[in-house]
C-alpha positions in Angstrom: 96.7 110.2 153.4 96.2 110.1 157.1 95.6 113.6 158.6 94.8 112.8 162.2 94.1 110.0 164.7 91.1 110.3 167.0 91.3 107.9 170.0 88.4 107.0 172.1 88.9 104.8 175.2 86.2 102.5 176.0 86.7 101.2 179.5 85.5 97.6 179.1 84.2 95.2 176.4 81.4 92.7 176.9 83.7 90.4 178.9 85.0 93.1 181.2 88.4 93.5 179.5 89.9 96.9 178.9 89.8 97.9 175.3 91.1 100.8 173.2 89.4 101.6 169.9 91.3 103.8 167.4 89.3 105.7 164.8 91.4 107.1 162.0 90.1 110.1 160.0 91.3 110.5 156.5 91.5 113.6 154.3 88.6 113.4 151.9 87.8 115.6 148.9 85.3 114.8 146.2 86.7 113.5 142.9 86.5 115.8 139.9 83.7 113.6 138.5 81.6 114.0 141.7 82.3 117.7 141.7 81.0 117.9 138.1 77.9 115.9 139.1 77.2 118.2 142.0 77.8 121.3 139.8 75.3 120.0 137.2 72.8 119.1 139.9 72.9 122.5 141.5 72.6 124.2 138.1 69.6 122.1 137.1 67.9 122.1 140.5 68.5 125.5 141.9 70.8 127.9 140.1 69.0 128.2 136.7 65.6 128.3 138.4 66.5 130.9 141.1 64.6 134.1 140.4 67.0 136.6 141.9 70.2 138.5 141.1 73.0 138.4 141.9 73.2 134.6 142.3 75.8 132.9 144.5 79.0 131.9 142.7 78.6 128.3 141.6 82.2 127.3 142.1 82.1 128.6 145.7 78.9 126.7 146.4 80.5 123.5 145.0 83.6 124.1 147.1 81.4 124.6 150.2 79.5 121.4 149.4 82.9 119.6 149.2 84.1 121.1 152.5 80.8 120.2 154.2 81.1 116.6 153.1 84.8 116.4 154.1 83.8 117.2 157.7 81.3 114.3 158.0 82.2 111.1 159.8 83.7 108.4 157.5 80.5 106.4 157.1 78.5 109.5 156.1 81.2 110.7 153.7 81.1 107.3 152.0 77.4 107.3 151.9 77.3 110.8 150.3 79.9 109.6 147.7 77.6 106.6 146.9 74.6 108.9 146.5 76.4 111.2 144.1 77.7 108.3 142.0 74.2 106.8 142.0 72.8 110.1 140.7 75.4 110.3 138.0 75.0 106.7 136.8 71.3 106.1 137.4 70.4 107.9 134.1 71.9 105.0 132.1 69.8 102.5 134.1 66.7 104.6 133.3 67.3 104.4 129.5 69.2 107.6 128.9 72.3 107.4 126.6 74.5 109.6 128.9 75.4 110.0 132.5 73.6 112.8 134.4 76.3 115.4 134.0 76.4 114.9 130.2 72.6 115.3 129.7 71.2 118.6 128.3 69.9 121.0 130.9 66.3 120.2 129.9 66.9 116.4 130.2 68.6 116.9 133.6 65.6 118.9 134.8 63.2 116.2 133.5 65.2 113.4 135.0 65.4 115.1 138.5 61.6 115.6 138.4 61.2 112.0 137.5 63.4 110.9 140.4 61.7 113.1 142.9 58.3 111.7 142.0 59.4 108.1 141.6 57.5 105.3 143.3 61.0 103.8 144.0 62.1 104.8 147.4 65.8 104.4 146.5 65.5 107.2 143.8 63.6 109.5 146.2 66.3 108.8 148.9 69.1 109.7 146.5 67.3 113.0 145.7 66.6 113.7 149.4 70.3 113.2 150.4 71.9 115.2 147.6 69.3 117.9 147.4 69.2 118.6 151.2 72.9 119.2 151.3 72.8 121.3 148.1 70.0 123.5 149.4 71.7 124.0 152.7 74.9 125.1 151.1 73.3 127.2 148.3 71.0 129.2 150.6 73.7 129.8 153.2 75.4 132.1 150.7 74.9 135.8 151.4 73.3 136.5 148.0 70.7 133.7 148.5 70.1 134.8 152.1 69.4 138.3 151.0 67.1 137.1 148.2 64.9 135.1 150.7 64.9 138.0 153.2 67.2 136.5 155.8 69.1 139.1 157.7 71.6 136.8 159.4 69.9 137.0 162.8 68.4 134.2 164.8 64.6 134.3 164.6 64.3 134.4 168.4 66.8 137.4 168.7 65.0 139.2 165.8 61.6 138.8 167.6 63.1 140.1 170.8 64.5 143.2 169.1 61.2 143.8 167.3 59.3 143.5 170.6 61.7 145.8 172.3 61.3 148.4 169.5 57.6 148.3 169.7 57.7 148.7 173.5 60.3 151.4 173.3 62.8 149.5 175.4 66.3 148.5 174.5 66.7 144.9 173.2 67.5 142.2 175.7 70.8 140.6 174.8 71.1 136.9 175.0 73.8 135.7 177.4 75.8 132.5 176.9 75.9 130.0 179.7 
């Protein structure tokens, strides 16, 4: 389903002719299978291992992951889709009897460790792509931010406030340009 059309006018092509390029953005949401793969990945990689309570709501994290991917340019969205499918199906290529989301939690953890430490760059690349996005989304949740000691302020602004407190002066506010 077409949601919007983004038009970009490029004045001239290589031969000096006027050209108009039309990019069409489509609505994209992860399939149920991809959502389950991401849910299992986050459970195995982060959620079960997190040593704090309360933990972020897993469904909310998966929804945010989906939203984040849906805002990416078409090529990157497609690439993320391929990475997620690769994670799901690569277990079979590695000799497991089931896809990633159907492995036991212990097997998932072992498999992810094996992928992260693989000598095969493709496996490490899949892990890097999927894990980076998952960590970004998971630790942007208020429960996780609080657990790691993040107060929601920019580090620069926090240092300015701290310096002003120690000097006994009011904090300098940052102005936008």
